[in-house]
C-alpha positions in Angstrom: 138.3 109.7 51.0 141.2 107.3 50.7 141.3 103.8 52.3 143.9 105.0 54.8 141.6 107.8 56.1 138.4 105.8 56.3 138.0 105.4 60.1 135.2 102.8 59.6 137.9 100.4 58.7 140.7 101.5 61.1 139.0 101.7 64.4 136.5 99.7 66.5 133.0 100.4 65.5 130.3 102.1 67.5 127.0 100.4 66.7 123.3 101.0 67.4 121.6 97.6 67.1 117.9 97.6 66.8 115.7 94.5 67.4 117.3 91.1 67.5 120.3 91.1 69.9 122.2 88.2 68.3 124.8 90.6 66.8 125.7 92.3 70.1 128.1 89.7 71.4 130.3 89.5 68.3 130.7 93.3 68.2 131.7 93.5 71.8 134.1 90.6 71.4 136.0 92.5 68.7 136.4 95.7 70.7 133.3 97.5 69.5 130.8 99.5 71.4 127.2 98.5 71.1 123.9 100.1 72.3 120.9 97.7 72.0 117.4 99.1 71.3 114.9 96.4 72.0 112.2 96.5 69.3 109.9 94.3 67.5 107.2 95.0 64.9 103.9 96.1 66.3 101.2 93.4 66.6 103.7 90.8 67.9 105.0 90.4 64.3 101.6 88.9 63.2 100.3 90.8 60.0 96.7 90.2 60.9 97.1 91.1 64.4 99.0 94.3 63.3 96.1 95.1 61.0 93.6 94.8 63.7 95.8 96.8 66.1 96.0 99.6 63.4 92.2 99.7 63.1 91.8 100.0 66.9 94.5 102.4 67.9 92.6 105.6 67.1 89.2 104.4 67.9 87.5 107.3 69.7 85.1 105.0 71.5 88.0 103.1 73.1 89.8 106.3 74.1 86.6 107.6 75.8 86.0 104.2 77.5 89.5 103.9 78.8 89.3 107.4 80.3 86.1 106.3 82.1 87.7 103.1 83.3 90.8 105.0 84.6 88.5 107.6 86.2 86.9 104.8 88.2 90.3 103.4 89.2 91.5 106.7 90.4 88.3 107.7 92.3 87.9 104.3 94.0 88.2 104.1 97.8 88.5 100.6 99.0 87.7 100.2 102.7 88.2 97.2 104.9 84.8 96.9 106.4 84.5 93.4 107.9 85.6 89.8 108.5 83.2 87.3 107.2 83.5 84.4 109.6 82.8 81.8 106.9 83.0 81.8 103.2 79.7 79.9 102.8 78.0 82.7 104.7 79.0 85.0 101.8 78.5 82.7 98.8 75.3 80.4 99.0 76.9 78.3 96.3 79.2 76.8 98.9 76.4 75.7 101.3 75.8 72.0 101.2 78.3 71.5 98.3 81.9 70.6 97.9 83.2 73.7 96.1 86.8 75.0 96.2 87.9 78.4 94.7 91.4 78.7 93.3 93.7 81.4 91.7 93.9 82.1 88.1 91.8 81.2 85.1 90.0 77.8 85.0 92.2 74.6 85.2 91.3 71.0 85.3 92.6 68.7 88.0 94.9 66.8 85.6 96.4 70.1 84.4 97.0 71.6 87.8 100.6 72.2 89.1 102.1 70.5 92.1 101.3 73.2 94.7 97.7 73.5 93.5 97.2 69.7 93.9 98.7 69.9 97.4 96.5 72.9 98.4 93.3 71.2 97.1 94.1 68.2 99.2 94.7 70.3 102.2 91.4 72.1 101.8 89.5 68.8 101.4 91.1 67.6 104.7 90.4 71.0 106.4 86.7 70.8 105.6 86.5 67.2 106.9 85.4 65.8 103.5 88.3 63.2 103.7 90.3 61.7 106.5 93.6 61.1 104.7 95.5 62.8 101.9 95.2 59.7 99.8 91.4 59.7 100.2 91.3 63.4 99.4 93.3 62.9 96.2 91.1 60.2 94.9 88.0 62.4 95.6 89.6 65.2 93.6 90.7 63.0 90.7 87.2 61.4 90.5 85.5 64.8 90.3 83.8 64.6 93.6 85.0 68.2 94.3 83.9 71.2 92.2 86.3 73.9 91.2 85.7 77.6 90.4 87.9 80.7 90.0 88.2 83.2 92.9 87.7 86.0 90.4 84.2 84.7 89.5 83.2 85.2 93.2 84.6 88.7 93.4 87.6 87.3 95.3 91.3 86.9 94.9 93.8 84.5 96.6 97.6 84.5 96.7 99.6 81.6 95.1 97.2 78.6 94.9 94.5 80.9 96.2 92.3 78.2 97.7 89.2 79.3 99.5 86.8 76.7 101.0 83.5 76.9 102.9 84.8 77.3 106.5 87.5 79.9 105.8 87.1 83.4 107.2 87.3 86.1 104.6 88.5 89.7 104.5 85.7 91.9 103.2 86.5 95.1 101.3 84.1 97.6 99.8 84.8 100.3 97.3 83.1 103.2 99.1 82.9 105.1 95.8 81.2 102.6 93.6 79.8 100.1 96.1 81.2 96.9 94.9 82.6 94.4 97.4 85.8 92.1 97.2 87.0 89.3 99.3 90.2 87.3 100.1 91.5 84.8 102.6 93.9 85.7 105.5 97.7 85.6 105.0 99.3 82.5 106.5 102.7 84.0 107.1 106.0 82.2 106.1 106.9 78.6 106.3 104.6 75.7 105.5 101.4 77.1 104.1 98.3 75.9 102.3 98.9 78.6 99.5 102.1 76.8 98.6 100.6 73.3 98.7 101.5 72.2 102.2 98.7 70.2 103.8 100.0 68.6 107.0 98.5 68.8 110.5 100.5 71.9 111.4 99.0 73.8 108.3 95.4 72.7 109.1 95.9 73.7 112.8 96.9 77.2 111.8 93.8 77.5 109.6 91.6 76.4 112.6 93.5 79.1 114.7 92.4 81.6 112.1 88.8 80.6 112.6 88.9 80.6 116.4 91.3 83.3 117.3 92.7 85.6 114.6 89.4 86.2 112.6 87.3 87.2 115.7 90.1 89.6 116.7 90.3 91.2 113.3 86.6 91.5 113.0 86.3 93.2 116.4 89.0 95.8 115.4 87.5 96.6 112.0 83.9 96.8 113.2 84.9 99.3 115.9 86.4 101.4 113.1 83.4 100.8 110.8 81.1 102.3 113.3 83.1 105.5 113.5 84.7 105.9 110.0 83.3 103.2 107.7 86.2 100.9 108.2 90.0 101.1 107.5 91.0 102.9 104.3 93.3 100.5 102.5 94.1 102.8 99.6 95.5 105.4 102.1 97.8 102.6 103.5 98.9 101.5 100.1 99.6 105.2 99.1 101.6 105.8 102.2 103.5 102.6 101.9 104.8 103.5 98.4 106.5 106.6 100.1 108.1 104.2 102.6 109.7 101.5 100.4 107.0 99.1 99.5 105.6 98.4 96.0 102.7 96.7 97.9 103.0 93.3 96.2 106.2 91.5 96.9 107.3 93.9 99.7 104.7 94.8 102.3 106.9 95.7 105.3 105.8 99.3 105.6 102.1 98.6 104.7 102.0 95.8 107.4 103.4 98.3 109.9 100.8 100.9 109.0 98.1 98.2 109.1 99.3 97.1 112.6 98.9 100.7 113.8 95.4 100.9 112.4 94.6 97.5 114.1 96.0 98.0 117.5 94.3 101.3 118.5 90.7 100.0 118.1 91.6 96.7 119.9 92.7 98.8 122.9 89.2 100.1 123.0 87.1 97.2 121.7 87.7 93.9 123.5 84.3 92.7 124.3 84.2 88.9 124.3 88.0 88.7 123.5 90.6 87.6 126.0 93.9 89.3 126.5 95.6 86.2 125.2 93.6 86.2 122.0 94.5 89.8 121.3 98.2 89.2 122.2 98.4 86.1 119.9 96.8 88.0 117.0 98.9 91.1 117.3 102.0 89.0 117.7 101.2 87.1 114.5 100.6 90.2 112.4 103.7 91.9 113.8 105.9 88.9 112.8 104.4 88.5 109.3 105.8 91.1 107.2 103.7 90.1 104.2 100.5 90.2 106.2 99.1 93.2 104.4 99.5 91.4 101.0 96.0 89.9 101.1 94.6 93.2 102.1 96.3 94.9 99.2 95.1 92.2 96.8 91.4 92.6 98.0 91.8 96.4 97.7 93.0 96.1 94.1 90.3 93.6 93.3 87.7 96.1 94.5 89.3 98.9 92.5 89.6 96.9 89.2 86.1 95.4 89.5 84.7 99.0 89.6 86.6 99.6 86.3 85.3 96.4 84.7 82.4 96.3 82.3 83.0 99.6 80.5 81.9 99.1 76.9 84.7 99.3 74.4 87.4 99.7 77.0 90.7 98.0 76.3 92.0 98.3 80.0 93.0 95.1 81.7 91.0 94.5 84.8 92.4 91.2 86.0 95.7 89.4 85.6 95.7 85.9 87.2 97.8 82.8 87.1 97.1 79.2 88.2 100.6 77.7 87.9 99.9 76.4 84.4 98.4 79.3 82.6 98.1 83.1 82.9 94.8 84.8 82.1 93.6 88.3 81.5 90.2 89.9 81.7 89.5 93.1 79.7 87.0 95.8 80.9 85.0 95.8 77.7 85.0 92.1 77.0 82.9 90.7 79.9 84.1 87.6 81.9 86.1 85.9 79.1 89.6 84.8 80.0 92.4 85.3 77.4 95.1 82.7 78.4 98.6 81.5 77.6 101.1 79.2 79.2 102.6 80.9 82.3 106.3 81.8 82.2 108.9 80.9 84.8 109.7 83.7 87.1 113.4 84.9 87.0 115.1 86.1 90.1 117.1 85.2 93.2 116.7 81.8 94.9 117.1 80.8 98.5 120.1 78.6 99.4 119.8 75.1 98.0 117.3 76.0 95.3 117.7 76.8 91.6 115.7 77.8 88.6 114.8 74.2 87.6 113.0 73.9 91.0 110.5 76.8 90.2 106.9 76.4 89.5 105.5 78.5 86.6 103.9 81.7 87.6 101.1 81.3 90.0 98.5 83.3 92.1 96.0 86.1 91.8 98.4 88.7 93.4 99.1 90.2 90.0 95.9 92.1 90.5 98.2 94.5 92.3 100.0 95.2 89.0 96.7 95.5 87.2 95.9 98.3 89.6 99.2 100.1 89.2 101.2 98.7 92.2 103.8 95.8 92.2 105.9 95.9 89.0 104.2 99.1 87.8 105.5 100.8 91.1 108.8 98.9 91.3 110.7 102.3 91.4 109.2 102.8 94.9 110.9 99.8 96.4 114.7 99.8 95.9 115.0 97.3 98.8 113.0 94.7 96.8 115.9 94.4 94.4 117.9 92.8 97.2 115.4 89.9 97.2 114.2 89.8 93.6 117.5 90.6 91.9 118.6 93.4 89.6 119.6 97.0 90.5 117.8 100.1 91.7 118.1 101.5 88.2 116.4 98.4 86.9 113.5 99.0 89.3 113.2 102.6 88.0 113.4 101.4 84.5 110.6 98.8 84.9 108.3 101.6 86.2 109.2 103.9 83.4 108.5 101.1 80.8 105.0 100.6 82.3 104.2 104.2 81.5 104.5 103.2 77.9 101.7 100.7 78.1 99.2 102.4 80.4 96.5 105.0 79.8 97.4 107.6 82.4 99.0 108.2 85.8 97.3 107.8 89.2 97.8 110.9 91.3 96.8 109.0 94.5 99.9 106.7 94.1 103.1 108.7 94.1 106.5 107.3 93.3 109.3 109.2 95.1 112.1 108.0 92.8 110.2 109.4 89.8 109.8 112.9 91.2 106.6 111.8 92.9 104.9 111.1 89.5 101.7 109.1 89.8 101.9 105.4 89.3 101.1 104.0 85.8 97.3 103.5 85.6 95.3 101.4 83.2 97.2 98.7 81.3 96.0 99.0 77.7 96.0 95.9 75.5 96.6 98.0 72.4 99.7 99.7 73.8 101.3 96.4 75.0 101.0 95.1 71.4 102.0 98.3 69.8 105.2 98.6 71.9 106.0 95.0 72.5 106.5 95.8 76.2 104.9 93.1 78.4 103.8 94.1 82.0 106.3 93.4 84.8 105.0 91.4 87.8 107.0 91.2 91.0 106.4 87.8 92.5 107.4 85.1 95.0 108.7 81.9 93.4 107.1 78.8 94.5 108.6 75.3 94.3 107.0 73.1 91.6 106.4 70.4 94.2 103.6 70.7 96.7 104.4 71.8 100.2 108.0 72.9 99.8 106.9 76.6 99.8 108.6 79.8 98.6 112.1 79.3 97.2 112.9 82.7 95.9 111.6 86.0 94.5 111.9 87.8 91.3 110.0 89.1 88.3 108.0 87.6 85.5 106.4 89.2 82.4 102.8 88.5 81.4 102.7 86.4 78.2 102.2 88.3 75.1 99.9 85.7 73.6 97.3 86.8 76.3 97.2 90.3 74.8 97.2 89.0 71.2 94.1 86.9 71.9 92.4 89.8 73.7 93.1 92.2 70.9 91.7 89.8 68.3 88.5 89.5 70.4 88.3 93.3 70.6 88.5 93.5 66.8 85.8 90.9 66.4 83.4 92.5 68.9 84.2 96.2 68.6 84.8 96.5 64.8 81.6 94.7 64.0 79.3 96.9 66.1 
């Protein structure tokens, strides 16, 4: 071949670039076509981690354990069975003490983000332990108030996730395995405790929950419980996937389905309730498109707790964020948290806000992704891209990616855009590190200052360091047995 016939030197190149994307721009600028294949060495480019990964990848004990964990996920049947009127009636640890539960892994007062500080202050005021925000803050800083994680009490909470003694709780039981999960009631939009607001209007709404909304919800679900064992939350979640929700950041369809399930028993069961109480409650649910989120979270918590505690399993059973760190729990590794600094969510911001205003990732709501909803089922919710950014093809791509890092598919959760394939089921620590693909979480974006509230929506990836720490713990425990 002569120089004049060598097309490599006479026409723009077509390049497949693997790994680092630093070469892509220069090729494009000079008229070339470039296809980028994201890739990184297995084991997060850490030789020791890669060696541990290689030793664990084909472990028959882990394969069998993961099959068992996913069987429990698929067979679970979370039922809303009751409203507990007070949290201290569920957890004796709250009686006669000053204990607050929060989202995410453990975090000290000095390390908490702005919204977490604000919500803690609000809860202290709500319980009457202090009369002013300044007094409440001093009590919290002195250590007069104890903290614990929602997950340690079989509970979850959105954003800051604060639960205190007087708050009513949603009670969900997995009818298949018998375990129970709890969460608080969704506050709607605007100024909310979960975003760190703590003014009189916020506390008044929480008291309204106690006096009006909680009794109405309780009457409705107990009417259903006597006939059918409660309200089947998994059925609502499954149907909502067919109607455009991914049942984390978008719950318009699931809330509508929930409203239908709520209204019928209230028409029959109104002993002790006034017409005004029922009207106020139904009006609040109807106007709160994210009302079902907390129910979805408790449902997923019940599902994933049933899958926890399987010896040798590498399936993630909890993903939680506190605005400072993100933590994982693994089915075969007990209650240990594997933590790393939380990333900043990326997405679209409401007018007047920008990326610099965002709080690092926060809340227990990533339990939905852990159970196969949210980012795992993004393909089901093309409308969410209008709020979170990206395109419909991006949403489909995210769900397809999640198949690469999960054990199997859940036939109970169908994704229409993927020819009704089951949703990804069972995030496997090993597969995350083998592929370099981090789980996608759809999320609201909170302002970093207390009380401002939600300023946007988008996605965030779970930090790879969480999985690296978990895999090293697996190597230490599993390979020495």
